[in-house]
C-alpha positions as CSV (number, residue, x, y, z in Angstrom):
1,M,-34.3,10.8,-10.8
2,V,-30.7,9.9,-10.0
3,N,-30.4,7.6,-13.1
4,L,-31.7,10.4,-15.3
5,G,-29.2,12.8,-13.7
6,V,-26.4,10.3,-14.6
7,L,-27.7,10.0,-18.1
8,L,-27.8,13.8,-18.5
9,A,-24.3,14.2,-17.2
10,E,-23.0,11.6,-19.5
11,T,-24.6,13.3,-22.5
12,G,-23.1,16.7,-21.7
13,R,-26.1,18.2,-20.0
14,A,-24.3,18.9,-16.7
15,E,-26.5,21.8,-15.5
16,E,-29.7,19.7,-15.8
17,A,-28.0,16.8,-14.1
18,E,-26.8,19.0,-11.3
19,S,-30.4,20.3,-10.8
20,L,-31.8,16.8,-10.6
21,F,-29.0,15.7,-8.2
22,H,-29.7,18.6,-5.9
23,T,-33.4,17.7,-5.8
24,A,-32.6,14.1,-4.9
25,V,-30.0,15.3,-2.4
26,D,-32.6,17.4,-0.7
27,A,-34.7,14.3,-0.3
28,G,-31.8,12.5,1.4
29,N,-30.7,10.3,-1.5
30,S,-27.0,9.3,-0.9
31,D,-26.5,8.0,-4.4
32,A,-27.4,11.5,-5.6
33,M,-25.0,13.0,-3.1
34,S,-22.2,10.8,-4.5
35,N,-23.1,11.4,-8.1
36,L,-23.3,15.2,-7.5
37,G,-19.8,14.9,-6.1
38,V,-18.5,13.2,-9.2
39,L,-20.2,15.8,-11.4
40,L,-18.7,18.7,-9.4
41,A,-15.3,17.1,-9.4
42,E,-15.4,16.6,-13.1
43,T,-16.3,20.3,-13.6
44,G,-13.4,21.6,-11.5
45,R,-15.4,22.4,-8.4
46,A,-13.3,20.4,-5.9
47,E,-14.5,22.1,-2.7
48,E,-18.1,21.5,-3.5
49,A,-17.4,18.0,-4.6
50,E,-15.6,17.3,-1.3
51,A,-18.7,18.5,0.6
52,S,-21.0,16.3,-1.4
53,F,-18.8,13.3,-1.1
54,R,-18.5,13.9,2.7
55,Q,-22.3,14.1,3.0
56,A,-22.7,10.8,1.1
57,A,-19.9,9.2,3.1
58,D,-21.5,10.3,6.3
59,A,-24.7,8.5,5.1
60,G,-22.6,5.3,4.7
61,H,-22.1,5.5,0.9
62,S,-18.9,3.5,0.4
63,N,-18.3,4.7,-3.2
64,A,-18.4,8.2,-2.0
65,M,-15.8,7.3,0.6
66,V,-13.6,6.1,-2.2
67,N,-14.3,9.1,-4.4
68,L,-13.6,11.4,-1.5
69,G,-10.3,9.6,-0.9
70,I,-9.3,10.0,-4.5
71,L,-10.2,13.7,-4.5
72,L,-8.2,14.3,-1.4
73,A,-5.2,12.4,-2.7
74,K,-5.3,14.5,-5.9
75,V,-5.1,17.8,-3.9
76,G,-2.3,16.5,-1.7
77,R,-4.2,15.6,1.5
78,A,-2.8,12.1,1.7
79,E,-3.6,11.3,5.3
80,E,-7.2,12.3,4.9
81,A,-7.4,10.4,1.7
82,K,-6.1,7.3,3.4
83,A,-8.6,7.6,6.2
84,S,-11.5,7.8,3.8
85,I,-10.3,4.9,1.7
86,R,-9.7,2.9,4.9
87,R,-13.2,3.6,6.0
88,A,-14.6,2.3,2.7
89,A,-12.4,-0.8,2.9
90,D,-13.4,-1.4,6.5
91,G,-17.0,-1.2,5.4
92,G,-16.4,-3.9,2.8
93,H,-15.7,-1.9,-0.4
94,T,-13.6,-4.5,-2.2
95,D,-11.9,-2.1,-4.6
96,A,-10.8,0.4,-2.0
97,V,-7.5,-1.3,-1.2
98,N,-6.6,-1.7,-4.8
99,L,-6.2,2.0,-5.4
100,G,-2.7,2.3,-4.0
101,I,-3.6,5.1,-1.7
102,L,-3.3,3.1,1.5
103,G,0.3,2.5,0.8
């Protein structure tokens, strides 16, 4: 279901993708939580994206931690961004330290 949602999002069918992601999120799928966050961020819904990334991050999804950090950095919340990126890096996300957010 998540992979289909990604495919739909990549082909411009964002509403359908969002619906699939929500179904998977309701089932507790952290990949769907993270992908929903990406979709929401790409469509200008930063507050909703933040909530979705936080939900995935709280479930241990390291890519969501990184994406949350990037989102927070973009909206000027540098300290929170650093904390999220550091959490991902501490959890073994190898690209987290290469983003330049940790300073």
